[in-house]
N, C-alpha and C positions, 0 to 999 in steps of 0.2 A: 588372725582374721584376714590379713592381706594375703597370706600364703594360700588360704583356702579359696579366696576369690580368684586368685591366679590359676589354681588347679581346676576350678570350675570352668574358666574360659578355655583352658587347654582341652578339657573333656568335651566341651561343646564343639570346638573346632574339629576334634577327632570324629565326632558323630556326623558333622556336616560333610566332611570330606572322607567319608567311608568308601571302601572299594566298590560297593554296589553303586553308589552315587556317581563316582568317577567313571565307572563303566557306562552308565546311562548317558552321562554328558558326552563321553567319547562317541557312543553310537549316534547320538543326536548330531554331533559335529560332522561325522562321516556322512550321515544321511543328507544333511544340509549341503555339504560339498558335492555329493552325488546329484542332488537336485539342481544345483547351479550348473554342473557340467551338462546334464541332460537339457536344461533350458538353453544353454549356449549352443549346443549341437542342433537343437530344433530351430533356433534363429539362423544358424549357419546353413541349414538344409536348403538347397535351391528350390525355390517355389516357381510354379508356372505363372507366366505373365504373357499377355498378348504382345507380340513383337511390334505389330503395326501401331503407329501413333498418328493421331489427327491433331494438327497444329491449330490452335485457336488464335494466337497472335505471336509476334516475334519482335525482338529488339536486338538486331545483329544476330549473334548466335545464341542469344537467350530466348528460348522458346517457351511459350505457355501452351500446354497440351490440354485438349479436351479430356475430361474424365469420361471414358467410354460408358460408364454406368449411367451417366447423365444424358447420353444420347437417346433420342426417342426410339421406341420399337413400333414399327408400323404393323398393325394387325393384318394387313393384306398378305403378309408372308405366311400366316398361319395355314397349316395344311392338316387335313384329318389324318390322324395316325393310323386309323383302320384301313386307309388306302395305301399303306406303306408295307412292303414285304421285305424284311431284312435278309441279307444273304451272307456271303463270305467276308471274312475280316480282311481288309486291305492294309491296315497299319495299326499298330498298338503301342501305346506309351505307358508311362507310370500312372497317369490319371484318366486317360481316355483312349478311344479307338475310332477308326473309320471303317465302315462296312459298306459293301456294295448292296444296293437295294433296288427294288422296282417300285416306282410310284405310278399309281393308277389315276388318270384324270388330271395330271399336273399341267398338261398343255392340251393342244388339240389331239395329240396322239393318245391312244388308249393306254399305252405303257411307255414309261421312260426309265431308262437305267440311270441311276443317280448314285452319289456317294453320300453317306450319312455319318456325321461326326456326333459322337455321344460320349458321356462320362462313364467311367467304371464305378461300380458300387463303392469302391474304397475312396472315391474322390471326396474332398472336403468342400465347405461352402466357398472357400477362395476359388477353387477350380470351377464351381458352378457359376460364380460371378464372372470369371474369366471367359467361359464359353458364351455366356450371354453378351459380354462385351464384344467378343469376336463377331457374334451374330449382328449386333447393332452396327459395328464398323462396316461390315460387308453391305448391310442394307443402306448405310449412309453413302458409301462410295458409288453405288450404282453399277450398271453393266459396262463391261468392256470385253472385247474378243480375247484379250491376252491376260486376263486374270480368271481364276476359278470363281465363277459367279454364284451368288446365292440364288437358290431356286425356291426355298420355302423353309418352314420350321414347325416343330411341334413343341409348344411351350406349356400346353394345358393338358391336364388329365393324365400325367405320367412323366417319366424322365424326359429331359429336354433333348430334342434331336435337331440338328442343323443339317439341312438338305442342300447339297451343292452339286455342281456339274461333275460327271464321272469322266475320268481320263484313263482310257484303257491301257495306254502304254506306260503308265506309272511315272516315276520321277526321271528327269533327264539324266541325272548322274548314273543311275543303274542302267538306263537305256543305252547310254554311250558305251559303258563297259561291256554290256551284253552284246553289242553290235560291233565291237572293235575288230573282230575277225573279218567282218564283211565291209570294212571301211574302204571306200573308193576315193583315193586322194589325188591320183595323178592322171591327168588327161592324156589319153593316147589316141592314135588314129590307126584304124585298120588299113593296112596297105592295099588289100584287095578291094574292099568295098568302099573305102574312103570315109566310113562312118566314124564319128567321134565316140569314144567310150572312156569310162574311168577304169583305172587299173588298181587292184588292191595292193597297197604298199605297207599296210600295217602288219608288221611281223612281230611275233612273240605274243605272249599273254600278258595283259595288263593286270596290275595288282587290283585287288578288290578290298580296299581298306577304308571304306567310308565309315564303318562303324554303325551304319544305319540298318540295324537288324529289322526294324519295324517296316521298312519299305520293301524288303525282299519279295514279299507277296504282292505288293502293289505294282506288278509289272506284267505286261502282255496279257492282262486278264480280259478276255472277250466274253461277252454274253453268249449263251448257246445259240448257234445258228448265225452269229454275226460274222460278216466277211469284210475284209478291207479291199473293196473294189477300187482299182485305179491307184493303189498305193503299194510301193515296193516295201516288203516287210523284211527283206534279208540284206539290205545294204543301206549305208549312210555315206554321203559324200561331203566334200568341203562346202558345196552349195547348201546342203542341209544345215551344216553348222552355222553358216552365215545367216541363213533364214531363221534359225532358232534365236540367234543373237539379236537380229532385228526385231523379232516378235517380243522378246523380253524387254528390249529397250522401249518399245511402244507401250507395253504394260506399265513399266516404271514411269514413263512420261505421263501416262494417265494418272497414276497414283500421285505424282508430284503436283499435277494440275488440281487435284482434289485435296492438296495440302496434307498428304499422307506420306510418312516416312516408313519404309519397310523394315529396316534395321537387321535383316537377315537374308540379303540377296545372295543366293548360292544355287548351284545346279540341283541340289537336293530339294530345293523349294520351288522347282519348276516342274510342272506336269505336262505330259503330252497326250493329246486326244487321239482318237483312232485315225484322224486325218493328219496327224503329226503337227498339230498346232500347239505352240508352247503357251502355257498359262501359268502365271505367277500365283503361288499359294503360300500358306504358312501352316505346316503340319501341326505345330504347337503341341497341343495335348496328346496328339497321336504319335509323337516321336519320343523314343526312349533316349533322352539326352544324357542320362546317367551312364549309358554304355556307348555313347558316341564320342569318339576321340576328337571330333570337330569342335566340341564345346568344352571350354576350359573353365574350371571353377575360379571365380573372382568374387570374394565376399560371399553374399548369399545368392549369387546367380551363376549360371553357366553360360558363358559367352563364346560365340564363334570367332575367337581372337584372330585367326589367320585370314579372316575375311574382313576384318574391321580396319577402319582408317586410323591414322595416328591420333587425330583429335578425339576419336571415340575411345581408343585404348587408354590414352594418357589423360584425357580431360572429360570423359563421359559425355562428349558433345556429339549429338546425332542430328544430321541435317540431310538435305537432299544431296549435298556434295559428298557426304560420307557414304550414301547409297551408291554414288557414282564410283567411288573407290572399290566398294564391294562388287559392283558390276564388272570392274576390270578383272577382279579375281575370278568371277564367274566366267568371263571370256577365256581366261587361262584354263580353267577346268574344261570348258567346252572343246577348245582346240587341242587339248592334250588327251582327249577322249576319256575324261573322267579321272585323271590322276589327282591325287591330293595336292593342294598348293604347298609351296615351300617344301618339296619332298626331302625327307631325311633331315629336316630341321626341327629341333625340339623347341617348344615355346618356353624360352628361358631368357636370361638377361642378354645373351648374344642375339636372340631373335629380336627383342625389343630395340636393341642398339641398331640392328640392321634396318629396322623400320624407320627409326629416328634419323639415320644417316641417308635415307632415301635410296637404298639399294633395292633393285627390282629382281623379280624372277626372270630367268632366261626365256627366250621365245619358245613356245611349245612347238612340238614336232609338226603339227598340221596347220599352223596359223600362217596365213598370208602376211607379207610384210606390213600391209595396211592395217590389219587387225592388231598386230603386235604394237604398232605405233599408237593405235587407239588405246590399248591397254596401258602403255606408259603414260599417256596423257591423263588417263583416269587415276594414275598413281602419283600425280603431282602432290608434293608435300603441302603446297599452298592450296587450300580448298577452292579459292576463286579461280585458280588456273585450270581446274578440271572442266571438261566440256559438260554442257547440260545434256539431259536425255534427248532433248529435241535435236541438238547438234549431232549427237551420237546416231540417232535414227536417220538423219539426213545423210550422214557419211556412209553408214552401212547399206542404206538403200541403193547407193550408187555401186556398191560391190555385189549386189544380188544378181545372180545369173538371170539374164533375160531369156525370152522364149527362143531367140536364135543364137544364144551363147550358152555353151555347156558349162564353161568355167570362166570367171572374170580374171583378166590379166591386167595388172596395173603395176607401174613402176613405183619404187620407193619415193621418188620425187613427187609423184602425184598425191601421195598421202598427205604431205605437208600442205600442198595446194588445196586439197579437199577440206582439210580441217580449217584452214584459213578462210576458204570460201564459205563454209558453214557459219563461221563467226560473222563474216561480212553480211551474209543473208539475214542472220538474226538481227544485226545492227540496223540493216535497211528496213526490216519488218517493224522493229521497235520505233524507228524514225517515222514510218508511215502511221503507226498507231498514235504516236505523239501528235502528228499533224492532224489526224482525225479528232483527237481529244481537243486540240486548240480550236479547230473549226467548230466543234460542238459547243465549246465554251463561248466562242464568239457569237454563235446563233442564240445561245441562252441569254447572253448579256443583251443582245439586240432585242429579244423578246421581253427582257426585263425592262428595257428603256421604254418599250411600248406599253408597259404597265399591265401586263396580263395577270400579274400577281400570283401565278402558279409556280410552285417550286418542285423541281423534279428530284426525286430521291437519288442521292449519289450511289453509284454501284461500288460495292466493296471490291477493291483491287486484290487480285490473287497475290498472296505473299511470296509465291514461288515464281515471280516474274523475274527470272535471272538473266543477267547479261552474258 
């Protein structure tokens, strides 16, 4: 009886673990493993996010950011889509694209050439939310001459369209590379006439290794019949580079005054109008970052590591001071006529050690000593030692060619004096502001003693009031 019971158990076990069942279990295990791998890859796949961040509050370097989705959308931006005629594609990325368009009745003019950012049909809900967040951020920031301004939007009755200013010269990076052969860098004087002129000293062909395939079409695209009156289209000078640098510093100063961090300051994110006015933008959805060597995969994001500050790389800390570091790299790009930063240096352990050790790039070929000194100040390891954008603007403004000067000439010694003077001017202005605040407080206390009983609502201090 005991033997028969044991044989029954062995027979049952053989039935349970039959080859067919083992095969099914193996297939299930393989499918489960495959599902886990696919799920992991999807989580690791870089997703689009708006680079610009609006700060709500701060505690040192611990910032609380506004959720852009919670920002209000003002219906005043709504524009009838039937008054929009879409044209050529200016830039294209994985999830979206930018096209040139004509808007009818946007302003007093009957026709306005604009740029329209939109999503591709393959975009997901995450990308739709991101484009809406970008729209809300631009609406929140308001107008400035040196940012690509929002002009309108179509959010009803079809795909969402964001209408912005059109910049016919495209991005600054490709503009500089395209005009490298016509660069006028050295001031010379005609012996016969005595007239001052620039001499072309840019020899050789510069590399074109930006990896920004999407922007190649967004260059020198003029509308039919449009002419650049009063603007030289075939040459770029040191004065132009200084002017671009100043305009970008003004745009970034405006963003910081609005408690906005850009997080991707680079020549590829600066556009030029037909009058060669530099405007800060964020290509975002319309940049193919998967094929752009400037963006390195870290976790589930692609980051512009060579433009990032040490605290951003190693601590994921983004502040206005980290934007200043990136601005220093932007200056290097500008005065090298569009070369890639840290040329021939791979992003590896040696690169990270170089950043931690505080080693800088060498002076670019066409940078005046004053501008290179400014770059090195922007690359201070200690964020508080970096100049503010207000100081940067004051310094570069002194280097801008005046109407009776073709090229500024300053000694290296004057650089240190200028930077120190900027700091002193800021300190004096802050002292004057503090005196005004104390005076106002004294007046309010005096009114309080008189018993007027009215309380004035305190103004919120801008958290970017940097020393």
